[in-house]
N, C-alpha and C positions, 0 to 999 in steps of 0.2 A: 435408709437406716442404713443398710450396708457400705453405701456410697461415705457416709457420714466417720463410721466406725474407722474405713479406711483411709481418709483425709486426717482421722486424728492419729493411727497409726504411724502413715508416711511422716508427721508433723513431730510426733515425738520421736522416730528415728533419725530422722536428719536434725531436731535438735539436741541428740547426745549427741551424735558424730561431729555435729558443726561445733559442741563443747567441748568434746576430744580434743577435735583440733587446734580451737585456739588456747586450750591447757598447756596441752604437750608442746607445742612448736611455736606459741606465739602467732598464730594464724589468723584466717578468718572467717567467718560463716558464711561467707559470700558464696565462697565457692559450691557448698553443699546446698547451703539454703537456697539460692537463686536457680540452681538446677532444681532441688525439687518445688518451688512455687511454680517456675515456668514450665518444666516440660513435665513434670509430674500432673500439677496439679492449677495447671492451665490458668493461672493468675499474668499479667501482665509485667513486663519486664521492670516497668518502673515502680510498682508496689512491691514486686521483687526485692528488687533495692533499697526503698525505704525500709522495708521489714527486716532486712538482712545487718541492715546497720543499726538499726534501733537495739536488734537482739547482740548483734557487737558489742556494742557499749555495756550493753547490762552483764555480760557474762566473761568480760575483759575486766569490767570492775570486780569481780565475786575471783574469777581467778588471780586476779592479782594480789588481791585481799589475801590468799594462800600463799602465797610468795611474802607478802611481807610477814605475814604471823611466822615464814622460817628464814626470815632476815633477810630476802634477797630482794628488796624494791629502795631502791635509792632515787626518790621523788626531785630532790629540791635543785639539784645542778639542771633539770629538765622544764622548771618551771615555764620557762619565756617558749620552748618549743610547743608545749602543750596549750598554752594562749594561742599563739600563731597555726596551730594547726587547730583547734578549734573555730576560729575565725574563719580560715580559708574551706575549713567542713560546713559548716553553714552556709556561704555563700553558692560553693559548690552545688551544693543540696538544690537550690533554686535554682539551678540548669538543667535539671535529668526530666524536667517534663518538656524538655522543647526539643528534643534526642530521638530521632524514629528507633522505635524498637527492636526492627532487623537489623540495623545498625548498631546498637546496643549491645545485642545479643553476639552478633559478630565481633564487636570488641571483647565482650567477655572469655569469650570461649578461646581466641586467638590467644588472648592473655595468658590463660590459665592454663594451657598446654605450653607456652614458652617459658612460664616461669616453673612449672612443673618437671620437663624434660630437664632444666636448669639445675634442678635440686638430686632429679635421678643420679646425672651425671657426673657432677662434683662434690654432691653431699653438702653439710653446714660449714663447716670449718675450712673447707676449701673454696668458699663461696666469698667467706669472710676474708681469705688470702690473698684472691683474687683482685677481689675490688681495694683490697687496702694496698696492694703493690700498685694500682693505676690512679689514682689518685695522690695527692699531695695533701697528706692525712696533717703533716704538720703546719701547712697552710691553712689548711680549714681549723684547725686546733686554736692558733693566734687570731684568729676570726670567726670566733666561732658564734658572738652575738650576731653579725651580719648572716651568717649563716644559717643560722636557727630561725632568722625573721625568716629569709627567702623560702629556705626548705620547707618548713612549719607550713607556711602557707600553701605552696606548691603542691606539697602529700598531702595536705588537709583536705584543697580542694579538690585532688583527685579522688581524693576516698569519698566526699560528700556529694561527687556523683559520679561514681558507681556503684558503689553500694560495698567498697570492698575495706577490712579493716585494714590500717598501717602498720599493726603491732611490730611484724617481722621486719618491716624497713626501720620505724625506728628503732628494734631492739639492734637493728647493724651498725646504727649512726651512733648510739650509744657506746657500742664496742669500741669504732671506730675513734669517735671524738673526743670522748667521755675517758675510755680505757676502762669500761665498764667489762666484767666478766660476763660468761654465755647466762649465764641462770639469772644473773642479776639484771641484765639488759631484756629478757622476755621477760623479768616479775615488772618488771619497770615500765615494760612499754604496754603491755596487757595492763596495769591499770592507769595510764594516759588514755587506753581507750575510752573508758567510760567520761571521759572533758570532750574528747575529740569522735569519736562514734554521736555519742549523747547530743554533740553541739548539732551535727549532721541530719541524726533521726529529727531532732525539731522542725529543721526547713524542709523535711520528707513529709512532717505530719500538716504544717502551713501548705502545702500540697496536694494534700492530700492523697499519700502514697503510700501507706500502711494500713497491711490488714492486719488489724488489734488481734481477731483470733486468734490467728498462727501464729503471730507473736508470743502471745498468751502462752498457749501449747508448746511452742516450740521452741521458746525462752524457758521454760519450767525444765525443759530436758534437757535441755543446753547447760542451765546453772548446774545441774547434776554433772553433767556429762565435765564441762571446764575444771569443777574442782575434782576429780577423779583424775583427768589431765592433767592439773597442777601438779598433783603429787607425786604422779608419774617422771611427770617431767623435770623432778628436783633429783631421778636417778638415772634417768636412761643415758646412750651413749648420743651424743649430737647428730654426728654425723647417718649411723644408723635411718634414725629420727628423721633427718633431714629426709635422704631416699624413699622414706617410706611415706611422706607427706605428697615426695614430689610424684610418686603413683597415683594417688591419690585425684592428684589436683589435673593429671593429665586425663584421669578416666572422666572426671566432673567437666573438663573443657570439652570433652569428645562428646560427650552428652547432650553440652548446647548447642556445639552445631547439628547435630540431627535436629533440634528444635528449629533452626533455621532454615535447615535446606527439605526436613520431611512434614 
């Protein structure tokens, strides 16, 4: 009984924290949820990935609606990106079960640490400026249909396979290619996750890779957290936000490494 109560508390806390992360910074529940489910609750990484992606889709949609109410969503120019992302996410989700668990954990831990360090060092706006200076933005804008098809599928495939929501990456594309303001890009990307992560989670359901009890408890808490985070995100300084998120991601990446080696 005590273990059941502890499990519920952990799921509520990780769900709420994931929701804040998604709502504030267009992040992903994977950083917190996969760490909680694998390191603390001893679920397989395959089940953690599917569960995380399902929660990502639900709370991305909820947080996106908050941005929509505040007129910070512009979905129409990104319809093609949604479609190709959803297709890629579903296909990617079908490959997760074939990957070895230790390899997936090592990949997830490494990726989180690299992303987190990058945000701590550069913040959010400097990352946007740096990437914008290194790629031929005008060329991509001129060929955005082809770019959206290729990028959407690849990014969606990676999301479905790894369980990581791609709202942050999509927000960056919306800023660089469609010239969205940061808050509009975040709101639009979050709403897109309802379709892209949702499509991937369907594949994981077919693979029997979702812990529905955990998804229900953590998802309910995450919904509250995402609304709270979305309200805060409309007011917070983006650079401070980026560095805070980066620090959290690094800590979670290290925690996953402990699961691999200890």
